[in-house]
C-alpha positions as CSV (number, residue, x, y, z in Angstrom):
1,M,-10.7,23.6,-47.7
2,I,-11.4,24.0,-44.0
3,D,-9.8,26.5,-42.1
4,V,-8.1,25.3,-38.9
5,S,-10.1,28.1,-37.0
6,D,-13.2,26.6,-38.0
7,I,-12.5,23.6,-36.0
8,S,-12.7,25.3,-32.6
9,Q,-15.4,27.7,-34.0
10,F,-17.6,24.8,-34.7
11,L,-16.8,22.5,-31.4
12,Y,-17.6,26.6,-29.9
13,C,-20.5,26.4,-31.3
14,P,-21.9,24.8,-34.8
15,R,-24.3,28.1,-35.9
16,K,-21.0,29.9,-35.9
17,I,-19.9,27.8,-39.1
18,Y,-23.3,28.1,-40.7
19,F,-23.4,32.7,-39.9
20,M,-19.0,32.3,-41.3
21,K,-19.1,30.2,-44.0
22,V,-22.8,30.5,-45.2
23,L,-23.8,33.8,-44.9
24,G,-19.9,34.8,-45.2
25,I,-20.6,36.9,-41.6
26,R,-17.0,38.5,-40.2
27,M,-16.5,38.9,-36.5
28,S,-13.7,39.9,-34.9
29,K,-13.1,40.2,-30.9
30,P,-10.7,42.4,-29.5
31,K,-8.6,39.4,-27.8
32,M,-8.3,38.0,-31.7
33,E,-6.8,41.2,-33.0
34,F,-4.7,40.9,-30.1
35,G,-3.0,38.0,-30.5
36,R,-2.5,39.0,-34.2
37,D,-0.5,41.8,-33.3
38,V,1.8,40.4,-30.8
39,H,2.8,37.5,-32.4
40,E,5.9,38.8,-33.8
41,E,6.7,40.5,-30.6
42,M,6.7,36.4,-29.6
43,Y,8.6,35.0,-32.6
44,A,11.5,36.9,-31.7
45,K,11.5,35.6,-27.8
46,F,10.9,32.3,-28.5
47,K,14.3,32.6,-30.7
48,R,15.9,33.9,-27.4
49,R,14.5,30.6,-25.2
50,K,17.8,28.8,-24.3
51,S,15.4,25.8,-23.9
52,L,14.7,25.7,-27.5
53,K,17.7,26.0,-28.8
54,S,18.2,22.6,-30.1
55,Y,15.3,22.8,-32.6
56,D,14.5,25.1,-35.2
57,I,12.0,27.3,-35.4
58,L,9.4,27.9,-38.2
59,E,6.7,30.7,-37.8
60,N,3.7,31.1,-38.9
61,V,3.5,28.5,-41.1
62,Y,0.9,27.6,-43.7
63,L,0.1,24.0,-44.4
64,E,-2.8,22.3,-46.6
65,S,-3.4,19.0,-46.3
66,E,-5.8,17.2,-49.2
67,R,-6.6,14.5,-47.0
68,Y,-8.4,16.1,-44.2
69,H,-9.4,19.2,-46.4
70,L,-7.7,21.4,-44.2
71,K,-5.3,24.4,-44.4
72,G,-4.2,27.2,-41.9
73,F,-1.4,28.9,-40.3
74,V,0.6,26.9,-37.5
75,D,1.9,29.6,-34.5
76,L,5.1,27.8,-34.9
77,I,6.9,24.3,-35.3
78,L,9.7,22.9,-33.5
79,K,12.2,21.1,-35.8
80,S,14.4,18.7,-34.7
81,E,16.3,15.8,-35.5
82,N,13.5,13.7,-34.7
83,E,10.6,15.1,-34.1
84,I,8.7,18.2,-35.5
85,I,6.0,19.9,-32.6
86,P,3.4,21.9,-33.4
87,V,2.8,25.4,-31.5
88,D,-0.3,27.2,-31.4
89,I,0.3,30.3,-28.8
90,K,-3.0,31.3,-26.7
91,F,-3.7,34.7,-25.8
92,T,-6.5,33.8,-23.3
93,R,-5.9,33.2,-19.3
94,F,-7.2,29.2,-19.0
95,D,-6.0,26.1,-16.5
96,E,-7.0,23.7,-18.8
97,I,-7.2,22.7,-22.1
98,Y,-10.6,22.8,-23.6
99,Y,-11.3,20.0,-26.3
100,N,-11.9,22.5,-29.0
101,W,-8.6,23.8,-28.3
102,R,-7.2,20.1,-28.3
103,M,-9.2,19.2,-31.3
104,Q,-7.6,22.5,-33.0
105,I,-4.0,21.7,-32.4
106,V,-4.5,17.5,-33.3
107,A,-5.7,19.6,-37.1
108,Y,-2.4,21.2,-37.0
109,A,-1.0,18.5,-36.0
110,V,-1.9,16.5,-39.1
111,L,-1.4,19.2,-41.2
112,V,2.8,19.1,-40.4
113,E,2.3,15.4,-40.6
114,E,1.1,15.5,-44.4
115,N,3.1,18.5,-45.0
116,F,6.5,16.7,-43.5
117,G,5.6,13.6,-43.6
118,I,6.7,12.7,-40.3
119,I,3.8,11.0,-37.2
120,V,3.4,14.0,-35.2
121,K,3.0,12.3,-31.6
122,R,2.7,15.1,-29.5
123,A,2.1,19.2,-29.6
124,L,2.0,22.4,-27.6
125,I,0.0,24.8,-26.6
126,Y,1.5,28.2,-25.1
127,N,0.1,29.9,-22.1
128,A,1.4,33.6,-23.3
129,D,-0.7,35.2,-19.9
130,K,1.3,33.1,-17.7
131,K,4.3,32.3,-20.0
132,E,3.6,28.1,-19.9
133,W,3.5,25.3,-21.4
134,R,1.2,22.6,-22.3
135,E,1.9,19.9,-23.5
136,V,-0.6,17.6,-25.8
137,E,-0.4,13.9,-27.0
138,I,-2.1,12.8,-29.9
139,F,-3.6,10.1,-30.5
140,P,-5.4,8.1,-33.4
141,E,-8.4,8.7,-32.2
142,D,-8.3,12.3,-32.4
143,R,-7.4,12.1,-35.9
144,K,-10.2,10.0,-36.5
145,M,-12.7,12.6,-34.4
146,L,-10.9,15.6,-36.2
147,K,-12.0,13.6,-39.6
148,K,-15.5,13.9,-38.3
149,I,-15.4,17.0,-37.6
150,V,-14.2,18.0,-41.0
151,E,-17.1,16.5,-42.4
152,S,-19.5,17.9,-40.3
153,I,-18.6,21.2,-41.1
154,E,-18.2,20.4,-44.7
155,D,-21.8,19.4,-44.3
156,I,-22.8,22.6,-43.0
157,V,-21.2,24.4,-46.0
158,A,-22.3,22.3,-48.6
159,N,-26.4,21.7,-47.9
160,E,-26.3,25.8,-46.4
161,R,-28.3,24.0,-43.2
162,I,-28.1,26.1,-40.1
163,P,-27.5,23.5,-37.2
164,P,-30.3,23.8,-34.5
165,K,-30.2,26.7,-31.8
166,T,-28.6,25.5,-28.4
167,E,-28.8,27.5,-25.0
168,S,-25.5,27.7,-23.4
169,K,-23.3,29.8,-21.5
170,K,-21.3,30.4,-23.6
171,C,-23.2,32.5,-25.7
172,N,-23.2,34.9,-24.0
173,Y,-19.6,35.6,-25.0
174,C,-20.1,34.7,-29.0
175,E,-19.9,37.3,-30.9
176,M,-22.7,36.0,-32.7
177,Q,-25.3,36.3,-30.1
178,K,-27.2,39.4,-32.1
179,I,-27.7,37.4,-34.8
180,C,-28.4,34.2,-33.8
């Protein structure tokens, strides 16, 4: 099974998947470590929010999907009588929802759908820096695209095929830059 975090990594650069999944190279960024450290504090804050009182809040929920060959931990799941909303917490400043984040939250949505037996129509991304919520509508086309992305990742891993190198501004910020 593919980790949901691999979706975002693949869309950032497919070569990262090769380095991580085929060669077993793991590198972490300080931002990722920071995010893990403050999640517990964030959960407590969410539980005290009046705007979320009508929801049961499930935190750091591990889910798997046989249909999509995915697994991962959903930061938060907001559960009410009428709907279930997956929430991803981001600790990076942003003004827009990047495609890799969108597909990552779609992956969380399909995990919730398969495990809770309910169609997810929307998800939320919480910008911890700005303390604001961004709603992401989930469309059938998103699920189809997610399936293709997972298949591409599985192909890289199964065939141990390194994707071609591309030059991008993102390369300057990539933790794999020295070995790429």
